[in-house]
Every structure is written in structure tokens, then in C-alpha cells.
Biopython code that builds the backbone (N, CA, C, O; Angstrom):
import numpy as np
from Bio.PDB.StructureBuilder import StructureBuilder

atoms = [
    (1, "MET", "N", (0.838, -1.185, 0.000)),
    (1, "MET", "CA", (0.000, 0.000, 0.000)),
    (1, "MET", "C", (0.876, 1.238, 0.000)),
    (1, "MET", "O", (1.868, 1.279, 0.727)),
    (2, "LEU", "N", (0.545, 2.241, -0.786)),
    (2, "LEU", "CA", (1.299, 3.473, -0.882)),
    (2, "LEU", "C", (1.171, 4.271, 0.410)),
    (2, "LEU", "O", (0.073, 4.476, 0.928)),
    (3, "ASN", "N", (2.305, 4.712, 0.912)),
    (3, "ASN", "CA", (2.324, 5.536, 2.115)),
    (3, "ASN", "C", (1.764, 6.916, 1.762)),
    (3, "ASN", "O", (2.336, 7.604, 0.916)),
    (4, "LYS", "N", (0.692, 7.325, 2.371)),
    (4, "LYS", "CA", (0.042, 8.593, 2.045)),
    (4, "LYS", "C", (0.855, 9.798, 2.515)),
    (4, "LYS", "O", (0.599, 10.917, 2.071)),
    (5, "VAL", "N", (1.829, 9.593, 3.403)),
    (5, "VAL", "CA", (2.656, 10.684, 3.890)),
    (5, "VAL", "C", (3.812, 10.946, 2.927)),
    (5, "VAL", "O", (4.265, 12.085, 2.808)),
    (6, "SER", "N", (4.287, 9.932, 2.251)),
    (6, "SER", "CA", (5.432, 10.045, 1.355)),
    (6, "SER", "C", (4.984, 10.324, -0.073)),
    (6, "SER", "O", (3.952, 9.832, -0.529)),
    (7, "ALA", "N", (5.790, 11.130, -0.767)),
    (7, "ALA", "CA", (5.511, 11.444, -2.169)),
    (7, "ALA", "C", (6.043, 10.363, -3.102)),
    (7, "ALA", "O", (5.709, 10.349, -4.287)),
    (8, "SER", "N", (6.861, 9.466, -2.586)),
    (8, "SER", "CA", (7.531, 8.459, -3.404)),
    (8, "SER", "C", (7.039, 7.064, -3.062)),
    (8, "SER", "O", (6.637, 6.797, -1.930)),
    (9, "LYS", "N", (7.074, 6.179, -4.043)),
    (9, "LYS", "CA", (6.758, 4.769, -3.808)),
    (9, "LYS", "C", (7.976, 4.021, -3.276)),
    (9, "LYS", "O", (7.843, 2.926, -2.730)),
    (10, "VAL", "N", (9.175, 4.615, -3.434)),
    (10, "VAL", "CA", (10.417, 3.957, -3.048)),
    (10, "VAL", "C", (11.008, 4.571, -1.783)),
    (10, "VAL", "O", (11.440, 3.850, -0.884)),
    (11, "PHE", "N", (11.028, 5.886, -1.713)),
    (11, "PHE", "CA", (11.681, 6.604, -0.614)),
    (11, "PHE", "C", (10.662, 7.256, 0.307)),
    (11, "PHE", "O", (9.518, 7.499, -0.078)),
    (12, "ASP", "N", (11.091, 7.531, 1.512)),
    (12, "ASP", "CA", (10.267, 8.245, 2.482)),
    (12, "ASP", "C", (10.565, 9.741, 2.330)),
    (12, "ASP", "O", (11.381, 10.294, 3.067)),
    (13, "ILE", "N", (9.903, 10.384, 1.380)),
    (13, "ILE", "CA", (10.135, 11.798, 1.067)),
    (13, "ILE", "C", (8.844, 12.568, 1.302)),
    (13, "ILE", "O", (7.774, 12.142, 0.867)),
    (14, "PRO", "N", (8.944, 13.714, 1.995)),
    (14, "PRO", "CA", (7.733, 14.521, 2.208)),
    (14, "PRO", "C", (7.123, 14.992, 0.885)),
    (14, "PRO", "O", (7.768, 14.952, -0.162)),
    (15, "LYS", "N", (5.894, 15.429, 0.956)),
    (15, "LYS", "CA", (5.201, 15.928, -0.240)),
    (15, "LYS", "C", (5.725, 17.313, -0.633)),
    (15, "LYS", "O", (6.506, 17.922, 0.100)),
    (16, "PHE", "N", (5.293, 17.795, -1.781)),
    (16, "PHE", "CA", (5.800, 19.032, -2.379)),
    (16, "PHE", "C", (5.738, 20.223, -1.428)),
    (16, "PHE", "O", (6.662, 21.037, -1.413)),
    (17, "TYR", "N", (4.685, 20.346, -0.644)),
    (17, "TYR", "CA", (4.528, 21.501, 0.247)),
    (17, "TYR", "C", (5.751, 21.691, 1.149)),
    (17, "TYR", "O", (6.149, 22.826, 1.414)),
    (18, "TYR", "N", (6.345, 20.607, 1.617)),
    (18, "TYR", "CA", (7.541, 20.667, 2.470)),
    (18, "TYR", "C", (8.667, 21.414, 1.761)),
    (18, "TYR", "O", (9.345, 22.245, 2.366)),
    (19, "PHE", "N", (8.863, 21.117, 0.484)),
    (19, "PHE", "CA", (9.941, 21.741, -0.281)),
    (19, "PHE", "C", (9.559, 23.135, -0.740)),
    (19, "PHE", "O", (10.410, 24.025, -0.775)),
    (20, "ASP", "N", (8.311, 23.342, -1.091)),
    (20, "ASP", "CA", (7.862, 24.668, -1.505)),
    (20, "ASP", "C", (7.947, 25.651, -0.339)),
    (20, "ASP", "O", (7.965, 26.864, -0.547)),
    (21, "SER", "N", (7.998, 25.131, 0.875)),
    (21, "SER", "CA", (8.180, 25.976, 2.063)),
    (21, "SER", "C", (9.651, 26.305, 2.309)),
    (21, "SER", "O", (9.978, 27.001, 3.270)),
    (22, "GLY", "N", (10.543, 25.806, 1.442)),
    (22, "GLY", "CA", (11.962, 26.152, 1.520)),
    (22, "GLY", "C", (12.833, 25.163, 2.261)),
    (22, "GLY", "O", (13.983, 25.476, 2.569)),
    (23, "ASN", "N", (12.328, 23.989, 2.556)),
    (23, "ASN", "CA", (13.097, 22.998, 3.316)),
    (23, "ASN", "C", (13.931, 22.094, 2.408)),
    (23, "ASN", "O", (13.541, 21.801, 1.277)),
    (24, "ASP", "N", (15.080, 21.659, 2.918)),
    (24, "ASP", "CA", (15.924, 20.666, 2.261)),
    (24, "ASP", "C", (15.672, 19.310, 2.909)),
    (24, "ASP", "O", (15.076, 19.230, 3.983)),
    (25, "TYR", "N", (16.131, 18.241, 2.252)),
    (25, "TYR", "CA", (15.871, 16.902, 2.768)),
    (25, "TYR", "C", (16.944, 15.953, 2.251)),
    (25, "TYR", "O", (17.391, 16.077, 1.111)),
    (26, "SER", "N", (17.351, 15.016, 3.079)),
    (26, "SER", "CA", (18.282, 13.981, 2.630)),
    (26, "SER", "C", (17.869, 12.649, 3.223)),
    (26, "SER", "O", (17.184, 12.584, 4.244)),
    (27, "GLY", "N", (18.303, 11.588, 2.558)),
    (27, "GLY", "CA", (17.965, 10.256, 3.028)),
    (27, "GLY", "C", (18.776, 9.215, 2.295)),
    (27, "GLY", "O", (19.614, 9.533, 1.451)),
    (28, "SER", "N", (18.513, 7.962, 2.633)),
    (28, "SER", "CA", (19.214, 6.864, 1.973)),
    (28, "SER", "C", (18.354, 5.614, 2.023)),
    (28, "SER", "O", (17.439, 5.486, 2.837)),
    (29, "LEU", "N", (18.680, 4.703, 1.130)),
    (29, "LEU", "CA", (18.053, 3.389, 1.085)),
    (29, "LEU", "C", (19.131, 2.428, 0.626)),
    (29, "LEU", "O", (19.675, 2.578, -0.468)),
    (30, "ASP", "N", (19.442, 1.445, 1.450)),
    (30, "ASP", "CA", (20.585, 0.562, 1.221)),
    (30, "ASP", "C", (21.840, 1.446, 1.139)),
    (30, "ASP", "O", (22.088, 2.229, 2.055)),
    (31, "ASP", "N", (22.624, 1.340, 0.079)),
    (31, "ASP", "CA", (23.822, 2.183, -0.027)),
    (31, "ASP", "C", (23.589, 3.382, -0.954)),
    (31, "ASP", "O", (24.541, 4.085, -1.294)),
    (32, "PHE", "N", (22.346, 3.623, -1.365)),
    (32, "PHE", "CA", (21.985, 4.740, -2.232)),
    (32, "PHE", "C", (21.571, 5.925, -1.363)),
    (32, "PHE", "O", (20.643, 5.822, -0.561)),
    (33, "SER", "N", (22.260, 7.040, -1.528)),
    (33, "SER", "CA", (21.961, 8.247, -0.752)),
    (33, "SER", "C", (21.517, 9.364, -1.678)),
    (33, "SER", "O", (21.881, 9.395, -2.853)),
    (34, "TYR", "N", (20.731, 10.274, -1.139)),
    (34, "TYR", "CA", (20.235, 11.394, -1.932)),
    (34, "TYR", "C", (20.047, 12.620, -1.056)),
    (34, "TYR", "O", (19.861, 12.519, 0.157)),
    (35, "LYS", "N", (20.100, 13.779, -1.696)),
    (35, "LYS", "CA", (19.831, 15.039, -1.020)),
    (35, "LYS", "C", (19.020, 15.904, -1.965)),
    (35, "LYS", "O", (19.299, 15.965, -3.163)),
    (36, "ILE", "N", (18.012, 16.574, -1.418)),
    (36, "ILE", "CA", (17.153, 17.465, -2.179)),
    (36, "ILE", "C", (17.298, 18.851, -1.562)),
    (36, "ILE", "O", (17.026, 19.045, -0.377)),
    (37, "ILE", "N", (17.727, 19.811, -2.375)),
    (37, "ILE", "CA", (17.969, 21.181, -1.912)),
    (37, "ILE", "C", (16.974, 22.099, -2.605)),
    (37, "ILE", "O", (16.789, 22.028, -3.820)),
    (38, "THR", "N", (16.336, 22.959, -1.822)),
    (38, "THR", "CA", (15.323, 23.857, -2.349)),
    (38, "THR", "C", (15.858, 25.283, -2.408)),
    (38, "THR", "O", (16.228, 25.857, -1.384)),
    (39, "HIS", "N", (15.897, 25.846, -3.599)),
    (39, "HIS", "CA", (16.185, 27.271, -3.827)),
    (39, "HIS", "C", (15.137, 27.744, -4.823)),
    (39, "HIS", "O", (13.964, 27.397, -4.686)),
    (40, "GLU", "N", (15.529, 28.522, -5.815)),
    (40, "GLU", "CA", (14.578, 28.909, -6.861)),
    (40, "GLU", "C", (14.118, 27.680, -7.624)),
    (40, "GLU", "O", (12.990, 27.626, -8.114)),
    (41, "LYS", "N", (14.998, 26.698, -7.720)),
    (41, "LYS", "CA", (14.673, 25.398, -8.307)),
    (41, "LYS", "C", (14.887, 24.340, -7.228)),
    (41, "LYS", "O", (15.391, 24.640, -6.146)),
    (42, "ILE", "N", (14.506, 23.118, -7.528)),
    (42, "ILE", "CA", (14.776, 21.986, -6.639)),
    (42, "ILE", "C", (15.939, 21.214, -7.253)),
    (42, "ILE", "O", (15.871, 20.793, -8.408)),
    (43, "LYS", "N", (17.010, 21.030, -6.473)),
    (43, "LYS", "CA", (18.175, 20.267, -6.936)),
    (43, "LYS", "C", (18.196, 18.938, -6.207)),
    (43, "LYS", "O", (18.088, 18.888, -4.982)),
    (44, "ALA", "N", (18.337, 17.858, -6.969)),
    (44, "ALA", "CA", (18.460, 16.523, -6.394)),
    (44, "ALA", "C", (19.840, 15.980, -6.726)),
    (44, "ALA", "O", (20.311, 16.102, -7.857)),
    (45, "MET", "N", (20.481, 15.383, -5.738)),
    (45, "MET", "CA", (21.812, 14.795, -5.898)),
    (45, "MET", "C", (21.776, 13.364, -5.398)),
    (45, "MET", "O", (21.065, 13.055, -4.442)),
    (46, "THR", "N", (22.546, 12.482, -6.042)),
    (46, "THR", "CA", (22.626, 11.093, -5.595)),
    (46, "THR", "C", (24.069, 10.641, -5.541)),
    (46, "THR", "O", (24.923, 11.144, -6.270)),
    (47, "TRP", "N", (24.331, 9.675, -4.658)),
    (47, "TRP", "CA", (25.642, 9.049, -4.533)),
    (47, "TRP", "C", (25.468, 7.732, -3.798)),
    (47, "TRP", "O", (24.404, 7.456, -3.244)),
    (48, "HIS", "N", (26.496, 6.939, -3.797)),
    (48, "HIS", "CA", (26.467, 5.666, -3.069)),
    (48, "HIS", "C", (27.407, 5.752, -1.880)),
    (48, "HIS", "O", (28.479, 6.351, -1.965)),
    (49, "GLY", "N", (27.002, 5.157, -0.785)),
    (49, "GLY", "CA", (27.821, 5.135, 0.420)),
    (49, "GLY", "C", (27.145, 5.886, 1.548)),
    (49, "GLY", "O", (26.084, 6.488, 1.384)),
    (50, "LYS", "N", (27.791, 5.830, 2.692)),
    (50, "LYS", "CA", (27.224, 6.412, 3.911)),
    (50, "LYS", "C", (27.766, 7.803, 4.237)),
    (50, "LYS", "O", (27.381, 8.385, 5.252)),
    (51, "LEU", "N", (28.650, 8.348, 3.401)),
    (51, "LEU", "CA", (29.173, 9.683, 3.653)),
    (51, "LEU", "C", (28.100, 10.739, 3.408)),
    (51, "LEU", "O", (27.182, 10.532, 2.615)),
    (52, "CYS", "N", (28.225, 11.876, 4.099)),
    (52, "CYS", "CA", (27.310, 12.984, 3.852)),
    (52, "CYS", "C", (27.616, 13.592, 2.482)),
    (52, "CYS", "O", (28.671, 13.324, 1.907)),
    (53, "SER", "N", (26.715, 14.396, 1.969)),
    (53, "SER", "CA", (26.860, 14.943, 0.614)),
    (53, "SER", "C", (28.102, 15.819, 0.472)),
    (53, "SER", "O", (28.676, 15.896, -0.614)),
    (54, "GLU", "N", (28.525, 16.479, 1.548)),
    (54, "GLU", "CA", (29.702, 17.338, 1.473)),
    (54, "GLU", "C", (30.992, 16.527, 1.307)),
    (54, "GLU", "O", (31.972, 17.035, 0.760)),
    (55, "LYS", "N", (31.002, 15.297, 1.764)),
    (55, "LYS", "CA", (32.213, 14.465, 1.693)),
    (55, "LYS", "C", (32.141, 13.389, 0.608)),
    (55, "LYS", "O", (33.164, 12.815, 0.236)),
    (56, "ALA", "N", (30.959, 13.120, 0.110)),
    (56, "ALA", "CA", (30.763, 12.059, -0.882)),
    (56, "ALA", "C", (31.088, 12.570, -2.284)),
    (56, "ALA", "O", (31.116, 13.773, -2.540)),
    (57, "LYS", "N", (31.329, 11.625, -3.171)),
    (57, "LYS", "CA", (31.466, 11.952, -4.596)),
    (57, "LYS", "C", (30.063, 11.883, -5.195)),
    (57, "LYS", "O", (29.501, 10.798, -5.344)),
    (58, "ILE", "N", (29.502, 13.038, -5.537)),
    (58, "ILE", "CA", (28.158, 13.096, -6.106)),
    (58, "ILE", "C", (28.194, 12.455, -7.491)),
    (58, "ILE", "O", (28.971, 12.866, -8.352)),
    (59, "GLU", "N", (27.364, 11.465, -7.696)),
    (59, "GLU", "CA", (27.347, 10.728, -8.964)),
    (59, "GLU", "C", (26.413, 11.367, -9.988)),
    (59, "GLU", "O", (26.717, 11.403, -11.180)),
    (60, "HIS", "N", (25.279, 11.867, -9.514)),
    (60, "HIS", "CA", (24.295, 12.474, -10.414)),
    (60, "HIS", "C", (23.652, 13.658, -9.709)),
    (60, "HIS", "O", (23.417, 13.623, -8.501)),
    (61, "GLU", "N", (23.372, 14.700, -10.471)),
    (61, "GLU", "CA", (22.574, 15.799, -9.932)),
    (61, "GLU", "C", (21.757, 16.408, -11.061)),
    (61, "GLU", "O", (22.162, 16.417, -12.224)),
    (62, "GLU", "N", (20.612, 16.908, -10.681)),
    (62, "GLU", "CA", (19.677, 17.446, -11.676)),
    (62, "GLU", "C", (18.847, 18.542, -11.017)),
    (62, "GLU", "O", (18.495, 18.439, -9.842)),
    (63, "ASP", "N", (18.537, 19.590, -11.776)),
    (63, "ASP", "CA", (17.664, 20.663, -11.305)),
    (63, "ASP", "C", (16.265, 20.477, -11.883)),
    (63, "ASP", "O", (16.097, 20.035, -13.020)),
    (64, "PHE", "N", (15.270, 20.823, -11.076)),
    (64, "PHE", "CA", (13.876, 20.702, -11.473)),
    (64, "PHE", "C", (13.147, 21.982, -11.084)),
    (64, "PHE", "O", (13.521, 22.658, -10.126)),
    (65, "GLU", "N", (12.112, 22.300, -11.832)),
    (65, "GLU", "CA", (11.298, 23.475, -11.510)),
    (65, "GLU", "C", (10.682, 23.310, -10.124)),
    (65, "GLU", "O", (10.325, 22.204, -9.718)),
    (66, "ARG", "N", (10.563, 24.417, -9.412)),
    (66, "ARG", "CA", (9.956, 24.392, -8.070)),
    (66, "ARG", "C", (8.434, 24.531, -8.207)),
    (66, "ARG", "O", (7.828, 25.505, -7.761)),
    (67, "THR", "N", (7.855, 23.524, -8.836)),
    (67, "THR", "CA", (6.406, 23.407, -9.029)),
    (67, "THR", "C", (6.027, 21.967, -8.696)),
    (67, "THR", "O", (6.900, 21.117, -8.522)),
    (68, "GLN", "N", (4.741, 21.697, -8.610)),
    (68, "GLN", "CA", (4.315, 20.322, -8.357)),
    (68, "GLN", "C", (4.776, 19.407, -9.484)),
    (68, "GLN", "O", (5.221, 18.288, -9.229)),
    (69, "ASP", "N", (4.672, 19.874, -10.739)),
    (69, "ASP", "CA", (5.123, 19.056, -11.870)),
    (69, "ASP", "C", (6.625, 18.808, -11.814)),
    (69, "ASP", "O", (7.079, 17.693, -12.070)),
    (70, "GLY", "N", (7.401, 19.840, -11.480)),
    (70, "GLY", "CA", (8.847, 19.679, -11.343)),
    (70, "GLY", "C", (9.191, 18.720, -10.215)),
    (70, "GLY", "O", (10.096, 17.895, -10.343)),
    (71, "PHE", "N", (8.470, 18.832, -9.118)),
    (71, "PHE", "CA", (8.675, 17.940, -7.979)),
    (71, "PHE", "C", (8.361, 16.492, -8.363)),
    (71, "PHE", "O", (9.112, 15.580, -8.019)),
    (72, "ASP", "N", (7.261, 16.285, -9.069)),
    (72, "ASP", "CA", (6.897, 14.940, -9.516)),
    (72, "ASP", "C", (7.972, 14.364, -10.438)),
    (72, "ASP", "O", (8.298, 13.180, -10.354)),
    (73, "ALA", "N", (8.524, 15.207, -11.321)),
    (73, "ALA", "CA", (9.600, 14.766, -12.213)),
    (73, "ALA", "C", (10.852, 14.411, -11.410)),
    (73, "ALA", "O", (11.556, 13.459, -11.746)),
    (74, "MET", "N", (11.129, 15.171, -10.353)),
    (74, "MET", "CA", (12.286, 14.897, -9.499)),
    (74, "MET", "C", (12.121, 13.557, -8.778)),
    (74, "MET", "O", (13.071, 12.779, -8.698)),
    (75, "ILE", "N", (10.935, 13.286, -8.259)),
    (75, "ILE", "CA", (10.677, 12.001, -7.595)),
    (75, "ILE", "C", (10.887, 10.857, -8.580)),
    (75, "ILE", "O", (11.537, 9.865, -8.250)),
    (76, "LYS", "N", (10.348, 10.987, -9.776)),
    (76, "LYS", "CA", (10.513, 9.951, -10.797)),
    (76, "LYS", "C", (11.988, 9.755, -11.127)),
    (76, "LYS", "O", (12.449, 8.621, -11.254)),
    (77, "TRP", "N", (12.730, 10.850, -11.266)),
    (77, "TRP", "CA", (14.168, 10.794, -11.565)),
    (77, "TRP", "C", (14.924, 10.065, -10.447)),
    (77, "TRP", "O", (15.755, 9.199, -10.721)),
    (78, "LEU", "N", (14.636, 10.417, -9.189)),
    (78, "LEU", "CA", (15.293, 9.752, -8.052)),
    (78, "LEU", "C", (15.007, 8.256, -8.051)),
    (78, "LEU", "O", (15.918, 7.448, -7.869)),
    (79, "GLU", "N", (13.759, 7.887, -8.249)),
    (79, "GLU", "CA", (13.388, 6.473, -8.263)),
    (79, "GLU", "C", (14.108, 5.741, -9.400)),
    (79, "GLU", "O", (14.566, 4.613, -9.216)),
    (80, "GLU", "N", (14.209, 6.372, -10.568)),
    (80, "GLU", "CA", (14.925, 5.757, -11.689)),
    (80, "GLU", "C", (16.406, 5.583, -11.383)),
    (80, "GLU", "O", (16.992, 4.555, -11.722)),
    (81, "GLN", "N", (17.018, 6.582, -10.743)),
    (81, "GLN", "CA", (18.431, 6.484, -10.371)),
    (81, "GLN", "C", (18.651, 5.287, -9.440)),
    (81, "GLN", "O", (19.615, 4.539, -9.599)),
    (82, "PHE", "N", (17.760, 5.117, -8.482)),
    (82, "PHE", "CA", (17.853, 4.001, -7.533)),
    (82, "PHE", "C", (17.660, 2.659, -8.251)),
    (82, "PHE", "O", (18.459, 1.737, -8.083)),
    (83, "LEU", "N", (16.603, 2.562, -9.044)),
    (83, "LEU", "CA", (16.258, 1.291, -9.674)),
    (83, "LEU", "C", (17.264, 0.875, -10.735)),
    (83, "LEU", "O", (17.399, -0.317, -11.011)),
    (84, "GLU", "N", (17.977, 1.827, -11.339)),
    (84, "GLU", "CA", (19.031, 1.511, -12.297)),
    (84, "GLU", "C", (20.129, 0.662, -11.660)),
    (84, "GLU", "O", (20.696, -0.221, -12.304)),
    (85, "LYS", "N", (20.417, 0.933, -10.408)),
    (85, "LYS", "CA", (21.533, 0.277, -9.713)),
    (85, "LYS", "C", (21.094, -0.927, -8.893)),
    (85, "LYS", "O", (21.938, -1.650, -8.363)),
    (86, "HIS", "N", (19.781, -1.156, -8.778)),
    (86, "HIS", "CA", (19.296, -2.261, -7.919)),
    (86, "HIS", "C", (18.439, -3.215, -8.690)),
    (86, "HIS", "O", (17.949, -4.196, -8.130)),
]
sb = StructureBuilder()
sb.init_structure("model")
sb.init_model(0)
sb.init_chain("A")
sb.init_seg("    ")
for serial, (resi, resn, name, xyz) in enumerate(atoms, 1):
    if name == "N":
        sb.init_residue(resn, " ", resi, " ")
    sb.init_atom(name, np.array(xyz, "f"), 0.0, 1.0, " ", f" {name:<3s}", serial, name[0])
structure = sb.get_structure()
């Protein structure tokens, strides 16, 4: 069953309102880590390992519009990045 609190089917990520309010978020699943940074756009970064984003080698990053559609595209992109490696 889909978690109604999470925007993702794979990750425990808050819904768009959390990010539209200017909040950042990071998390991990297995050895896949990600960080979502909110500015004028939403930036998503991914890497493998347990290091924080400042110390890790960022493998992929992408900017998305700070809209619900951009957020939905970012969630899809994150899920694809994870599923590519698993």
C-alpha cells in the first residue's frame, strides 16, 4: 500500500509543500543516498555510500522546476536512479 505521507513509492520523502516551504531533505536506502535542496529550483543529488553529501562523490545531480510538476519529475528521476543500480 502506498504511504500517504510520502511522495515516493520507493523513498520516504515529504510531499511538495515541504519543499515549496523552503526545506531541504536527505535520506538513503541501502547504499543509495540522496539530497534534495530547495532554492529557486529543486536540486536533487545522488551518490552511493554512507558519507554525507559534502564528503561524498556526487554521482548524479539534476535541477527541477519548483512546481508540483517539477517535484513529480524529481521524484521519478530519483526512483529511476535508484532502480538503475538495484
